GUKOL-379785 format. One line per field, with one value per residue (C-alpha): x, y, z. Coordinates in steps of 0.001 Angstrom, whole numbers, always signed. Layout:
N
x [X:...]
y [Y:...]
z [Z:...]
***
This chain:
813
x [+32036:+35277:+32626:+30042:+28786:+26014:+24355:+24393:+26122:+28522:+31110:+29307:+29838:+27691:+24961:+23686:+20086:+18032:+13917:+11763:+8532:+6042:+3025:+829:-2224:-4259:-6855:-8705:-6263:-3270:-578:+1575:+4463:+6279:+8740:+10927:+14261:+16040:+20108:+22291:+25667:+27501:+31293:+33763:+34388:+32378:+30756:+29179:+26452:+25281:+21995:+20772:+16959:+13977:+11040:+8567:+9460:+6806:+7187:+7609:+10119:+8745:+10429:+13327:+14496:+16951:+16615:+19807:+19410:+16886:+18099:+15577:+17238:+14646:+16594:+16482:+16252:+19446:+21269:+22725:+26688:+26230:+24634:+27650:+30023:+27911:+27990:+31823:+32485:+30612:+32264:+35433:+34948:+33421:+30008:+27098:+25417:+22694:+22718:+19555:+19978:+17976:+20651:+21214:+20310:+17163:+14233:+13764:+17068:+17714:+21080:+21631:+24249:+24048:+27856:+29759:+27413:+29244:+29996:+26806:+24876:+21415:+19790:+16427:+15610:+11744:+11339:+8243:+6988:+3762:+2500:-628:-1366:-2215:-4865:-4870:-7115:-9257:-10142:-7708:-5600:-1822:+518:+3909:+6409:+9692:+11848:+14320:+16199:+17848:+21772:+21513:+23648:+26072:+26991:+30926:+31770:+28679:+29009:+28499:+28552:+26935:+24549:+26661:+25328:+25951:+23668:+23166:+20154:+17008:+16594:+19665:+17782:+18538:+15700:+12211:+9230:+6401:+3737:+471:-2277:-5214:-7601:-10002:-12450:-15698:-16465:-16805:-13405:-14727:-11155:-7748:-5376:-1834:+982:+2167:-25:-2375:-4127:-8246:-9261:-11021:-13693:-13732:-17522:-20605:-20475:-16889:-15529:-12488:-10579:-7071:-5166:-1715:+994:+801:+3381:+7017:+7688:+11286:+11951:+12817:+10395:+8179:+5130:+2208:-914:-4085:-7320:-10563:-13384:-16917:-17429:-13791:-14358:-15796:-14114:-13377:-11270:-9912:-8700:-6115:-5937:-1938:-117:-531:+3035:+3948:+3790:+117:+1173:+3313:+2492:+2783:+699:-1939:-4576:-3828:-6819:-5827:-8003:-8744:-10288:-11919:-13217:-15982:-15114:-18041:-18518:-18853:-15358:-13903:-15502:-13137:-10434:-8087:-6786:-3560:-463:+3546:+4182:+7728:+8142:+11476:+12293:+15020:+17388:+19985:+21300:+18928:+15696:+16912:+14392:+11471:+12794:+10158:+7702:+8030:+8821:+5364:+3511:+5380:+3926:+314:+1263:+2054:-812:-3146:-2148:-4554:-3616:-2666:-489:+3191:+5776:+8967:+11127:+14473:+15922:+18089:+21219:+24648:+24106:+21104:+19354:+16615:+14588:+13794:+15969:+12656:+9264:+7402:+4036:+2184:+1243:+1578:+5004:+6509:+4506:+6300:+10261:+9345:+8062:+11109:+13088:+11057:+11914:+15508:+15642:+17364:+18701:+22216:+22659:+24860:+23954:+20661:+20943:+17957:+18828:+20641:+18001:+15883:+17946:+18037:+14189:+13680:+15845:+13961:+11219:+7727:+5349:+2695:-1166:+327:+598:+3429:+3175:+6269:+5827:+8724:+9503:+11936:+13224:+13892:+18093:+18577:+21642:+20452:+16841:+16415:+18298:+15992:+13056:+14675:+14914:+11405:+10248:+11550:+9962:+6870:+5171:+5853:+4904:+2804:+4736:+3586:+5598:+5357:+7959:+8331:+9184:+10117:+12298:+11499:+12244:+8704:+10673:+11718:+8218:+5806:+7956:+8010:+4694:+4087:+6596:+5626:+1642:+994:-22:+2051:+1998:+3978:+3941:+5567:+5521:+2357:+1313:+262:+1480:-509:-4047:-2372:-305:-3430:-5133:-2338:-2613:-6524:-5770:-3032:-5340:-7716:-7768:-5402:-7516:-5968:-6490:-7008:-7704:-8837:-11091:-11405:-14951:-14058:-15407:-14277:-11607:-9743:-6986:-5647:-1810:-2007:+1026:+915:+2425:-1010:-2866:-1202:-3037:-6653:-7903:-10983:-10288:-7399:-6896:-5770:-4421:-4095:-2262:-3443:-2621:-6006:-5080:-7462:-9815:-13187:-15425:-15837:-19399:-17750:-18219:-16224:-16320:-13558:-14399:-11978:-12532:-10763:-11703:-10862:-11541:-12515:-15118:-15211:-16322:-16230:-16280:-17009:-16412:-18400:-16649:-16631:-13755:-14082:-11043:-10642:-10214:-6792:-4539:-1748:+444:-25:-104:-1917:+776:+3873:+2332:+1789:+5479:+6539:+5022:+6572:+9785:+10067:+8582:+11200:+14276:+13188:+12993:+16417:+17827:+16650:+17858:+20725:+23653:+21231:+19513:+19971:+17845:+16453:+18229:+17608:+14284:+13990:+16146:+13885:+11411:+12684:+13673:+10256:+8112:+10219:+10315:+13203:+14866:+17465:+19369:+19028:+19087:+18102:+20330:+20691:+22970:+23283:+24117:+23452:+26065:+28755:+31047:+33228:+33164:+37314:+38591:+38953:+35199:+34522:+32033:+29553:+26888:+23833:+23372:+20241:+18398:+19025:+21336:+18883:+18903:+16816:+15204:+12331:+12038:+14646:+17203:+19880:+23623:+26067:+29831:+31883:+34423:+32863:+32564:+28499:+27210:+24227:+24916:+24205:+20494:+18284:+16051:+12980:+10378:+7442:+5023:+937:-1740:-3085:-6693:-7722:-11078:-12828:-11334:-13297:-12121:-10031:-8960:-9628:-13014:-14580:-12190:-12044:-15822:-16849:-13833:-15343:-19134:-17130:-15698:-18171:-21869:-22751:-21077:-22357:-19889:-22164:-21596:-22175:-19257:-18991:-18034:-15824:-13367:-13452:-11893:-8700:-8151:-6090:-6086:-5167:-7812:-6495:-8053:-7205:-8319:-7914:-5535:-6787:-3707:-3420:+114:+1473:+4575:+7354:+7643:+3746:+3102:+6089:+4350:+2172:+5593:+7952:+8397:+7812:+4199:+4052:+677:+183:-266:-2725:-5719:-5530:-1479:-1762:-5082:-3388:-531:-2669:-4318:-3139:-1935:-5014:-7530:-8898:-7607:-7122:-8551:-6048:-5418:-3642:-6784:-8888:-6476:-6444:-10212:-10299:-11501:-10054:-9685:-12507:-14960:-14262:-14749:-17457:-19594:-18565:-21855:-21729:-20531:-18725:-14898:-12257:-10968:-14521:-15669:-12090:-12483:-15738:-14832:-12200:-14206:-16801:-14397:-13074:-16338:-17473:-14111:-11770:-14121:-11773:-8845:-11236:-8901:-5650:-8106:-10290:-8244:-7748:-11504:-12086:-9183:-11269:-14646:-13514:-12150:-15665:-17482:-15491:-16093:-19956:-20581:-23490:-22279:-25917:-25856:-21869:-22807:-25202:-22841:-20260:-21933:-23365:-19652:-17952:-20571:-21452:-24166:-22562:-25288:-24578:-24632:-22391:-20033:-20430:-21333]
y [-9143:-6416:-3516:-5494:-4800:-7075:-7716:-11412:-11745:-14614:-12839:-10986:-7773:-5140:-3303:-232:-890:-2140:-1419:-211:+1367:+1973:+4260:+4442:+6733:+6233:+9058:+7912:+6668:+8927:+7432:+9123:+6760:+7545:+5085:+5779:+3766:+3528:+2927:+1971:+1820:-895:-389:+1334:+3656:+6213:+5557:+6754:+4307:+4264:+2997:+2397:+1585:+1664:+3832:+4070:+5770:+7979:+8810:+12824:+12552:+15738:+15469:+13736:+14383:+12480:+12254:+12049:+11339:+14118:+16752:+16521:+17736:+18769:+18465:+20921:+21259:+22247:+22030:+18851:+19785:+22542:+20066:+17429:+19967:+21291:+17625:+16703:+20185:+18785:+15164:+17253:+18830:+16221:+16933:+15350:+15677:+13356:+13093:+11832:+12109:+10759:+8405:+10383:+7721:+6114:+8147:+5074:+4631:+7101:+6645:+8066:+9058:+9077:+10737:+10497:+8304:+8134:+5082:+3258:+6265:+5811:+7744:+7533:+8729:+10196:+9870:+10557:+10477:+10577:+8516:+7855:+4185:+2589:+1276:-2484:-4763:-6187:-2335:-2431:+143:-944:-119:-1360:-763:-1620:-4221:-5302:-3236:-5565:-4745:-2327:-3425:-688:-1366:-1045:+2820:+4116:+7290:+7496:+5124:+1885:+743:-2108:-4861:-6902:-9266:-12047:-14766:-14003:-15693:-13643:-10003:-8758:-6190:-6414:-4076:-2922:-1976:-25:+1364:+3890:+4159:+6822:+7366:+8572:+5215:+2437:-58:-3677:-5275:-5496:-8207:-8508:-10694:-10812:-12075:-9393:-8963:-8565:-5407:-3043:-602:+2370:+3809:+2136:+3370:+1536:+4544:+4421:+1408:-80:-2991:-4036:-6436:-9537:-8990:-10843:-9617:-10013:-7317:-9740:-9234:-6381:-5997:-5588:-4284:-4233:-1978:-2264:+586:+116:+2524:+2765:+4396:+7144:+10234:+12930:+16054:+17229:+20839:+21827:+24935:+26865:+27137:+30143:+31297:+30989:+33768:+33990:+33402:+30653:+26878:+26583:+29404:+28892:+26899:+22961:+20854:+16804:+15692:+11737:+11006:+7716:+8147:+6064:+4834:+3219:-339:-621:+1173:-1270:-4126:-3266:-5357:-4729:-7188:-5560:-4374:-5163:-6664:-6346:-8404:-7364:-10212:-10187:-12660:-11122:-13433:-12419:-13580:-17063:-17922:-15770:-16574:-19769:-17906:-15179:-17847:-19159:-16058:-15089:-18113:-17732:-14473:-15831:-17949:-15408:-13055:-12699:-13439:-10826:-8745:-9007:-9688:-10412:-11466:-9798:-10811:-8064:-9164:-7559:-8427:-8404:-11129:-11171:-14451:-12333:-9993:-7796:-8395:-10888:-11383:-14100:-17307:-21051:-21158:-17893:-18668:-22672:-21157:-18549:-21053:-23109:-20542:-19210:-23125:-22460:-19357:-19305:-16183:-16647:-12884:-11350:-8453:-6000:-3880:-2922:+427:-1246:-3503:-654:+1459:-1397:-1569:+2025:+1770:-208:+1274:+823:-1296:+1024:+426:-1892:+524:-598:-2387:-3112:-5640:-5052:-8015:-6947:-7622:-3415:-3756:-1209:+1143:+4092:+4447:+8070:+7285:+4343:+6258:+9560:+6955:+5883:+8871:+10228:+7224:+7874:+8829:+5630:+3038:+1888:+504:-1961:-3012:-5884:-5874:-9323:-10365:-8673:-5675:-4375:-717:+600:+3858:+2280:-357:+2622:+5240:+2784:+2540:+6453:+7660:+5027:+5658:+2360:+40:-1287:-4400:-5780:-9624:-10446:-13816:-15941:-13481:-15677:-13199:-14444:-12842:-9248:-9594:-10306:-7931:-5494:-7037:-6415:-2886:-2979:-4478:-1703:+1094:+4264:+6985:+10202:+13804:+14366:+17337:+18735:+21915:+23969:+25607:+28135:+31304:+34517:+35604:+32281:+31592:+27687:+26610:+22629:+21623:+17929:+17220:+16649:+13343:+10900:+7671:+6823:+2807:+1696:+1473:+3339:+6849:+9533:+12234:+16123:+18546:+22038:+25524:+28073:+31715:+34138:+34593:+32922:+31318:+28107:+27593:+28098:+25576:+24667:+21332:+19860:+18266:+15441:+15061:+12480:+10425:+6331:+4689:+8542:+9007:+12398:+11194:+13635:+13067:+15734:+16056:+18872:+19767:+22070:+24837:+24430:+23076:+19487:+19407:+20553:+17961:+20132:+17539:+19550:+16122:+17615:+20315:+17894:+15342:+18279:+19723:+16087:+15795:+18915:+18534:+15379:+16808:+19405:+17203:+15498:+18781:+19476:+15938:+16350:+19546:+19781:+22041:+23708:+26075:+27891:+27567:+24213:+23125:+26247:+26104:+22461:+23615:+26629:+24172:+22050:+24107:+25923:+23197:+20327:+17864:+15729:+16242:+14890:+18305:+18377:+16681:+16745:+18142:+17860:+19412:+18774:+22069:+21987:+19436:+21171:+18185:+17134:+13329:+12216:+9232:+7883:+7805:+3953:+3410:+804:-458:-2547:-5767:-6810:-10212:-13126:-11696:-8681:-5598:-5862:-3297:-915:+2133:+1025:-183:-1626:-2010:-706:-2597:+64:-2681:-5431:-5066:-5186:-8253:-8904:-12592:-14983:-16286:-15453:-17151:-14873:-15253:-16929:-14445:-15758:-12868:-13355:-10871:-8971:-9457:-12242:-13597:-13113:-16155:-15277:-11289:-11205:-12386:-9007:-6915:-10024:-10946:-7053:-6822:-10081:-8557:-5225:-7009:-9180:-7580:-10935:-13313:-14240:-16878:-19719:-19017:-22658:-24719:-28919:-29830:-32096:-32453:-35115:-38579:-38968:-41511:-42600:-44625:-47522:-47497:-46518:-43788:-41548:-38631:-35288:-32495:-29404:-27040:-23639:-23285:-23234:-24191:-23950:-27220:-28709:-25718:-26731:-30621:-29535:-28132:-31366:-34899:-37160:-36106:-37258:-37904:-34329:-33847:-30805:-31232:-27198:-26656:-29173:-28111:-24377:-26056:-27859:-24321:-23456:-19922:-19770:-20609:-23962:-27175:-30388:-33405:-36078:-38244:-35351:-33404:-36183:-37134:-33380:-33514:-36831:-39129:-41425:-40879:-43743:-41487:-38281:-39633:-41867:-38592:-36641:-35268:-36067:-33727:-31780:-31865:-32624:-28849:-27697:-30443:-30269:-26743:-26670:-29618:-27388:-24378:-26261:-27663:-24554:-22786:-26235:-26956:-23937:-20905:-19794:-19195:-17231:-14453:-16262:-18206:-15393:-14442:-18172:-18327:-15322:-16240:-20035:-18311:-15797:-18970:-21034:-18346:-17930:-21573:-21294:-24684:-25526:-25615:-25954:-29839:-29472:-27705:-30563:-33156:-31952:-31265:-35101:-36212:-34009:-34330:-30013:-28465:-25112:-22983:-21828:-18328:-18327:-19825:-16651:-18691]
z [+24196:+25140:+25967:+26917:+30286:+31857:+35225:+33903:+31114:+30200:+31626:+34876:+34154:+35851:+33910:+34966:+33782:+36448:+35091:+32408:+33513:+30637:+31163:+28190:+27537:+24289:+23107:+20545:+17876:+19531:+22209:+24509:+26058:+29205:+29864:+33150:+33347:+36502:+36627:+39432:+38923:+40975:+39996:+42021:+39483:+37227:+34142:+31004:+29917:+26438:+25339:+21518:+21727:+18790:+18706:+16424:+13031:+13769:+17147:+18143:+21212:+23257:+26569:+28482:+32454:+34486:+37961:+40541:+44337:+44734:+41935:+38387:+35197:+32416:+29265:+26408:+22924:+20895:+17577:+17398:+17391:+19798:+22582:+21911:+22324:+25812:+26450:+26141:+27645:+30729:+31235:+30559:+33881:+35825:+36011:+35593:+31591:+29606:+25866:+23900:+19826:+16693:+14196:+11412:+8881:+10274:+12621:+14523:+15932:+18879:+21499:+24955:+26523:+30739:+31468:+35014:+37028:+40309:+41951:+43612:+42391:+40988:+38494:+36470:+33090:+32326:+28456:+26989:+22800:+21411:+18124:+15527:+16106:+12771:+11587:+10846:+8375:+10878:+12031:+15069:+16444:+16374:+19439:+19390:+22126:+20673:+22499:+19377:+17630:+14916:+13794:+10611:+8026:+6301:+2665:+2220:+1404:+2985:+4989:+8763:+11711:+11497:+14725:+16438:+18794:+22031:+22866:+25225:+25629:+26049:+29293:+30658:+30299:+33311:+33649:+33689:+32056:+33852:+31445:+31870:+29516:+29621:+26828:+26092:+22947:+21929:+21236:+23195:+24126:+22323:+23440:+23518:+22360:+22578:+21606:+25669:+28426:+29734:+33178:+31996:+30511:+33133:+32159:+34084:+33118:+32011:+28552:+27853:+26458:+29433:+30398:+31763:+31275:+32031:+31114:+33356:+36236:+35601:+32018:+30775:+28120:+25388:+22781:+21009:+23332:+20837:+21632:+19436:+20262:+18871:+18993:+17667:+14428:+14155:+10797:+11826:+11032:+13542:+14032:+17061:+17372:+20175:+21607:+21498:+24929:+26368:+26703:+23120:+20867:+18560:+14617:+15749:+15460:+19194:+19620:+17292:+17824:+15526:+14052:+13475:+10892:+10941:+7496:+6151:+2404:+1658:-2008:-3590:-3586:-7133:-7898:-5374:-7106:-10418:-10204:-12896:-14682:-15726:-13804:-13383:-10527:-8882:-6093:-4310:-1218:+1196:+1480:+3924:+6627:+9406:+7341:+7882:+10627:+8290:+4333:+4176:+5447:+3289:+41:+1272:+997:-2410:-3695:-3026:-4479:-7723:-8090:-7270:-9861:-12708:-16427:-18767:-16087:-15878:-13417:-12074:-8898:-7318:-4293:-1962:+157:-248:-3881:-5436:-8213:-10597:-11932:-15645:-17030:-17026:-16303:-18149:-19317:-17127:-18598:-17080:-18047:-16647:-13461:-13407:-14048:-11218:-8603:-9444:-8470:-5663:-4306:-4406:-2698:+1000:+3206:+2032:+337:+3293:+4194:+3652:+731:-858:-2175:-5236:-6118:-6231:-8264:-11119:-10339:-11206:-13788:-16201:-18316:-17204:-19437:-21328:-19852:-16992:-14096:-11515:-8250:-6058:-3082:-825:+1987:+4988:+7605:+7697:+8598:+6812:+7476:+4628:+5755:+4752:+1771:+576:+1195:-948:-3733:-3628:-2875:-6313:-8750:-6689:-10130:-11794:-9126:-5754:-3313:-1187:+2022:+4408:+7564:+8631:+12095:+15656:+15147:+11934:+11485:+11133:+9610:+6557:+6346:+6692:+4916:+1775:+1743:+2449:-151:-2361:-2357:-1518:+2453:+4753:+6942:+10224:+10420:+13443:+15695:+14792:+12488:+9109:+6680:+3622:+4807:+5153:+2049:+17:+1254:-343:-3486:-3797:-3003:-5610:-8290:-7446:-9920:-8306:-6773:-8450:-8413:-4577:-2809:+663:+944:+3869:+4604:+7555:+9038:+7653:+10150:+9855:+7868:+7398:+7031:+5882:+7942:+6296:+3028:-4:+414:-2483:-1706:-544:-254:+1514:+4914:+4565:+7138:+6195:+8667:+8151:+10221:+10165:+12170:+12386:+12856:+13443:+16317:+16655:+19092:+20684:+18717:+14968:+12868:+10362:+7226:+5293:+1645:+170:-3623:-5647:-8771:-9616:-12884:-14518:-11986:-9163:-5904:-2572:+819:+3990:+7830:+9796:+13314:+15629:+16321:+19937:+21272:+22825:+26706:+27493:+29008:+29228:+26535:+23925:+21808:+18926:+18227:+18636:+16218:+13911:+14389:+13469:+10234:+9238:+10727:+8753:+5501:+5857:+6447:+3211:+1260:+2956:+1837:-1906:-2175:-623:-2137:-3917:-1273:+2098:+4983:+5364:+8364:+10118:+9665:+10848:+13906:+14972:+14803:+16678:+19254:+19501:+20029:+21960:+19460:+18306:+14681:+12707:+13627:+16784:+20401:+24064:+26055:+30084:+32742:+36263:+37043:+40643:+41888:+42563:+43300:+40515:+39867:+39427:+37837:+34621:+32975:+32175:+28935:+29437:+27368:+27864:+26429:+24538:+24181:+21799:+18753:+18258:+20386:+23283:+25335:+24933:+23755:+26055:+25684:+23919:+23884:+21074:+21639:+19640:+19402:+17513:+13755:+13033:+10837:+9090:+8152:+11373:+11958:+14563:+16584:+16999:+19742:+19354:+19654:+20521:+20952:+24280:+24179:+27267:+26466:+25131:+21871:+18566:+16137:+13030:+13550:+9349:+8955:+9717:+6746:+4577:+4291:+3783:+1248:-1004:-629:-2316:-4973:-5710:-5529:-6911:-4627:-1674:-59:+1482:+5780:+6658:+6464:+7114:+10199:+9525:+6342:+4050:+4623:+2331:-281:-2314:-5418:-3878:-1507:+1588:+3570:+6443:+8153:+5726:+8141:+6248:+7407:+6324:+5828:+1984:+2023:-559:-1377:-1467:-3241:-6062:-6216:-9467:-11048:-9905:-11713:-9082:-6689:-3184:-1572:-364:+3895:+3837:+845:+884:+156:-2342:-4384:-4499:-6027:-8704:-10015:-13514:-14167:-15951:-13135:-14223:-12324:-14468:-13906:-12872:-9661:-7611:-7448:-6726:-4141:-2564:-2452:-817:-3334:-6123:-9611:-10608:-7926:-9356:-12966:-12065:-10991:-13766:-15690:-19279:-22243:-19567:-20246:-17418:-17051:-16566:-13920:-12008:-11444:-10431:-7846:-6403:-5924:-4351:-2112:-1174:-178:+1488:+3884:+3856:+4606:+7630:+5237:+2439:+2180:+1403:-1592:-2636:-5236:-6417:-6961:-8774:-11359:-11611:-12037:-14600:-16324:-16131:-17390:-20474:-21087:-21380:-20012:-18163:-14276:-12549:-13551:-12178:-8673:-8095:-9302:-6855:-4160:-3806:-4875:-1484:+347:+624:+294:-1875:-3554:-7468:-6276:-3679:-6208:-8233:-11082]
***
């Protein structure tokens, strides 16, 4: 740690960062974040403090200022090299300067240089950004304040410098976080949850549309801070019109009004229920060293996915690190034989492939020819510790016409730019799994999306007053899922009254049927907050599109970089080609003496600081091969917690998937007693974690009595969807082989009887995990229908045997 400084590091060297204060303002689904960082040097020499820190990948940094003593300096946005040169010149002359810039490789990594802090001097940095809040499967809006910036792996031979890291144990992070949030929406705020302790949610009006909440005092900034905000009627589409900046020229982005549309197209239930049995499913699993503490959860989920795939599809499993591996040379048809081979291979996987080089694996996948009539669905599981994020996203976009990409960010510090970008450019859906989040429900939700027919021919049509023209600033909508929000930004040019109205129509086709949804809205501008939030989000959206076009057309066209720089300077929003530069021009005193570089340490073996702030040690080589111990996150609620965050989403999805399937809501209060064939008994532990070893018991030669019946029941299901009646199934159901055999109705074969018992057991005793086993049950029901068996007597006999009361209709039979 040659260049690491820290108030409480092992070397007892001083760290200038003393505290982080964050104020969050959420207006419906848009967040404005203001962070204030306070520094004080304790050295006898002037220093240059360097911080590397994470921000949400879609954030628009729109303000940066510094205060030293009584002097406040507001930064300007300038072309990046020009800003760097000015910063160096100012430091060389002995003056103070501050430089904030975005990483050239990933838009969710920023670096801040605080130059020429005199001995004993204090300073505060104020950073402001705006971002949209992502909608979760249970309709919550997720805000994440990044504290963790994982080391980004840089493959050998790649260009640019990698982010380097110096760290201290979490208990030694020398700065605290003060965090408060103000919420407002046209809809009532129902509750707020967090992975960190919260003070009680305080409502500011009787309608409960405005509220405040704070983190409990004394929080160490040693983990990401995640808030989940729940509104009533969350899926209502809205439009927000924001007036232009009075000082800006009319006809420019900042001078004209801008509208933000938040669309939730309602896809007919009949179309959602048409789950496809075809498709090529390619799973790409991160096995780099940084996944050591998370590989087990990822394997659990992969195994559940394999069991949930429909017969008739094709699949393959890739894993990657510094190199990549695949189970089959090319995708194979899903069968009992291929499923068993994949299960055995997955069981042996570990986080032993070195760094995180996803690009080479993706290139190989895309080089494989697509299978006719089998739409390719790519599922990526990674902690996002990728150096060349922009190159990866460019590759996915280039191949977006041949597949859909579903991404899963695992653990704290997963790059939001990578995870969200993969889904956005690949026309899929992104999920983040942190702390105690169960991965399985979120992954099954994405699999449900993947099994639905693709929505095509999407168009957005505008009906505006004749004196108003519209310039759409967002890329075309290419993906629609039920419950999935689509955001559209547009510039409105022309004169119109506040009483004017407009209408937007979204048209699309699904399974050959045309559909449309409309949103009527007023052109009256919303209340002026002075922040120009919508304009800056619109500018950020356009900047990202132009940056990607510039990378694709690099060397072929001129003007791409210039257009981005002009838009960035005009809007005051950061970009890959600009930087914020602040110079203390009022300080006439020259700071003398050699300038010492200091880097802020972070927690554990990860970058930790919030939106602030992490250390960069330029003397140590970055490695991605060491395991890391993530903090254990438990969700805390600022209001009364609701049991089962996922129940609302999945109960709705199941109704849509099966109009005929009405799950029995009454579950047994107690699970059955476990009985083995030797007559011994005990209380059944119906834990829901699907471990690799238990899932693979059905494939091994030496079966052991299961510790959790649900896990073992899943492992015993065949690829076709049926269960074989044997002693292992009987044990999983809490019965002996003799009890199960004697209760079987006459003339019913063993596979039909075993399958009906398994499905009844799931409905009777594992309804809380329905989101995890719903696809398994659908396969089983489809198999039973194909057998043309008389199931009425079987259901009655099964209920009698298991002590349940599940109705036949609830099983979908």
